[in-house]
N, C-alpha and C positions, 0 to 999 in steps of 0.2 A: 258272844263276843268277849274274848279273854282278854285280861290286860298283857298277860305276858306274850300274847301273838302279838298285839299291835305295839307293844313294846320295842319288841326283834324288828316288825314292818316300818315303825318310825325311823330304827335308828340306821337302819341300811340304807332308806332313802334318804335321810338328811345326812349321812355320812359322822355321824357323832351317836354319842350314849345319849340313849333318850329312855325312861322310865315311868310308864303311864301309871298313877296311882289311884284315878277314877273315872268312871264311867258310867254318866249320869244322859238318861234319856230325857231331852227338853223338848219333844214335839213329835207331832206326828200328820202326814199329809194323805190324801186320797192316796198315793202309789207308795208311801214311804215311810219309814222312821227316822229322825237324828238324834244323835247322840253328843253332848259335848264330851272331851276328852281332857284329863288333865292331867298333866307330867311332875315327876317330881320338882323340877327345875319350877314350876307354878307357869309354864307355859299352856295353852290352852288351842284345843284341835275340835274341828266339828266332821263329822263321817255321818254319811246317809247312806241306809239301806234302802235299795229296792224290795219292796214286800208284797206289790202287787200279784194277783195271779189270773188278770182281767183286763181288761180295756185297753189292748196292746202292748200288756208285759206278761202272757200266757209264755213266756220263752224265756231260760236263763239267755239267750243269744240277744235279746230285746232288751234285756234289762241292762247287759252291758252295751248296747248301742247307744242308750239314752243317757247315762253317765258319761259316756267318753265324749258325747256331743257337748254335753254341759262341761267338762273340764276343756274341752277345747274352745268353747267360748269365753269361757273364765280366763284364759289363757293369752286370748288375743288383744288382752286392755291391761293398762295398769293400774291394776283394782286391786282393793284390799276389802275382804279377805281372799288372798291367793288359794287358787287352787294348786294340789300338791300332787296330786293323780287319783288315777283308779285300779282299787283293788279287787282282787277276787280271793276266795277263801275256799279251798278244799280240806288238806289236810293241815292246811297253816296258810296264813294270809300273805299275800304275792301282790306287789305292783305288776303294773301291765306296763309295757316300754310305752314310751311317749310318739305318738303317728301325729304326722300333719300331712298336707299336700302333696308333697315330696315322696311320702311313705309308698314303696311298693309295696302291693299285697299279693300273695301267690296262696295257692292249697297245694299240697302234696300228697300223691296218693301213689298206690302200686300201679303199676301198666297191665291195663287188661291184655293187651296181645295185639295181635294182626287178624282183620275179620273186614267182611263185606257188612256195612250197614243195611238193615230190614230197608230203609229205604230206595237204596240201589236195585235190592232184590226187588222192590216192589215196581220201582221205573221199569224194569227189565221184563216185567209181568205182563206191560201194557201189552195188547193183539191178543193175551191168551181169551180163551172164551169159556173155560170151564174149571172149576177148582179141582185139583189132582192131589194126590197123597202128600207130593213135596210140601203143596202149598200148607197142607192141613198139619204135617209135623212141623214146619217152621212156626206156626201157630200155637200148637200145643207146647212148644218151649216157652213161648212167649207168655202164654197164661202161666204156665207153671212160673214162671218170674214172680210175675204179678200176685198170684195167690200165696205163694212164699212171702211177699212183703207186705199185702194187707192182711195176713195175720196178725202180724205187729200191732199190739194194743199199747196207748201208755198204763205207764205200771201205778197210775193214780185212780183209786176207785171214786175218787170225790166227784158224786155227779156236779156240782154247781160247778167244778174247775172244767169238766169234761165240755159242759156245754158250753162253758166261754172259749176253751179251744175249738169248739167247732163253729161256731158263729165267727172265730177270728178268721177261721178259714176261707167263710164266706166272704167276709168283709177285703180278704185279702185279693180275692180272684176280680175285685172290684178295684180296690187301693193299693196294691202292692205297688213299689216304682217300676216292675218290669211288667206288669199287665195292663189290664184295659184302659184305664185313663191314659195310661202313655201311649197306648198302640193307636187311641181313638185321636188323639193329638197329633199325630205323625200321618194321619190321613190325608193325601193333597185334595185339594181340590177339583180335581181331575179324575178322583176316582169314582168307578161305576156304580158304587154302593158306598153307602154312609160317607158322602161329603159330610164336611163340619156343621154344614146347615142343616143337615137331615139325622145328625146324631142324637137329639133330644126323645123322641120316643122309644130307640133302641136304649138307651141310658134307664130309661123309666122301667124296660121290661127286664133289665138286668139288677135292678132296684127292686122290682117286683120278687124277681127270683131269690136275692138274698133273705127278702124276709119270708118268702113261701118256704124256703126251705132250713131256715134257722132251728133252733133246738133241737138236735138229733144226735146226743152226743153218741148213743149205740152204736151210729155207723164210721166212730172214729176211727180212724187207722194210719199206721204211717203210710206215706205214698211218695211218689218219686218226684213228682212237681212239674216236668217237662218229658215225659211219656211216649216219644213219637219214634219212628223209622230210623232219624238219626243219629239217636242216641243206643241205640241197640244194634249189635254188632253179633253175626254167627262166625264164627271161626272155621276151619279148615274140616276140624273133627264134629262141626255141625252145633256144638257146646255156643253158648250166647255168653256175651256181657254186655252190662250196661253203665253208662256213664253219666254224667252230669246230671246229679240230682239237685234240684234247683227251687229255691222260694218258700216253699212251705214244707215242713217236716211232719207234719200231721194235718188231715183232711176227709175228705168222704172217698171211697174207693170209685167214684163216678168222675173224679177228675180225670186220674189216669185212663179210666176205660174210657172218657169220652174222647181226649185228646188222641188216643188211639187211634179210636174211631173214624175221628176226622178226615185221617188220611184215605180211606176207603171210599168216604162219604163225597170228599173233594174229586176221586178219580170218577168215580159213579159219575157226577154230574159232569166231568169234563169228555168221559167217555161215552155216556150213555149205554156204558156194558152192564150187564147183571153178574159179570164176572168179581167185579169188585162189589158189588152188594154181597155175594155169595162169601165171599171174605170175611166180609164184615158180620155177617151173620153167622158164621163158625165162629168166628173169635167170640161173639155175644154171646152164644148159645153153649162154648164152654167154659167162658168164665162163669155163667151163671151155675151151669152143671156142677162147675169143683165149689163154689161158694155157696151156693143156695140163695145169694143173692139179686131177688128179682127186682129190688127197688130202685138197683143201679141205672136202669131203662131211664127214671125218672131223674134221678141227681145227675147223669151223665149229659143233660142239655144244658145245665149252667157253664160248665168250660167250654161248650160248644161256641157260647157266644162269643167268648175272646178270640177263637179261633176264627169266628167267621171275620173280625177284623184284620186278623192276621193276612186273610186270603180275598182281602177286600180291594186291593191295590197292586200297580205294578212293582213299586217300589219295595214291596214286602216280599212278594214271590213273584218272581217273574214267570212269564212264561203261559199264566192261564189265559184262557177266552174270556172277554167279558162277561159272555153267556153265562158260563159254568160260576164263574163269581158273585153273578146276581141270583142265579138257581140256587147256590150254596147259602146264600143270604137269605133268601126265602125262606127255604127250608128250615134255616136254623129258626128264625122269626117264628114260625110257626109252632116249632118244637118246644120254646122258650114260653109260648102264649099254651100249648097244650100241657105240659110239662112231661111230656114224653118222647122218646125217640122214635123217630119215624126216617124212614126214607123218599120223601117226597109228598 
C-alpha cells in the first residue's frame, strides 16, 4: 500500500491536495486488515482491505460486494466517521462510482448472432423414436464446448484456497440468492410436489449432499452456471454460441452436466420415450469419453436437486403433467440418496 497512490486517490476524491505521510496497520479482523492513514495536514483516515480467501470471500467480486454494502450502510446515516468510498487497486488506486437504489446495472458484451436455441430444437424432436446422426452432431458440438470450458482451472495451486472455492460452490447451490432457498420459497401450496410443508426432508438431502461432496479441489474448474438449452444457440452454419454465464465462476463440472441432462430427463418422464434417454446417454458417454471424468455421474446429482424444484410447479415451468413432475422429483430424490445418476 503506497503513500503516493493513496495521496493521488484522496486528492482526486476530495478535490483538494492531499499528501499521505504515514500508513500504520492498526488491527486485523477475521477477513480484513485495517490501516490508519495520516496526511501532511494532520488529517487521519482509515482504510480496510479484505484479505480472506475463504468463508465467502473466495472471489474478488465477493470482496467488492461486501465493501459496497458496508459503504452504502454508512452512507444512509448521519454518522461519524463518514464513509468516503470503495476503491480498487490494479496498476493504481481508483474509486468506484457511487451506486444506490436508482442505479441501473448493465452487462455489455459482443452479440453472438442469430440462431435457434437447443431448447427449441429439442422441443421439435418430440415424437422422434430413435437418435440419428443430426442429434449426435448437435450433441457433439455441445460436448466440445463443455470440454473446452471445463479444462480451464484456477491459476492458484494452493490446496487450501482451491478447497475453499470448491466448498463455496457447494454452499452456493443451496445458499446463492437465485438458487435452492429462493426456489423453494416460491413453490406454491398447490404444487403437486415439494409444497412448503413437505420441504424439510428434501432440504436435508441437499445438505447431506453438500457435506458428502465437499473437499474435492481436484475437480474444480470453470463452469457456466446455467447450462441448458435456452442458453445454447445453433447458427445457420451449425456452429454454436453460448450466453448467460451465471452465478458461480468455479465449481464441479457435474453442475453443468447435471443441468444439461435434466432436459432429457424431464422429457423422458413426460413422454416415456426412450429417445430422450438415448440422447442423454449419448451426451453423457461423449462427455466422459472426452474428459475421462467418470465421477461426474455422481456429482451431477447435486444440481439436479435444484432443477427438481424448478420443475415442481406450474408457475415455474408451465405445461408439464403433474405425473411427470412427481416422477422427476421422485427420481431425483432417489439419486440424491444414492449419489449416482439414474433414469428411474
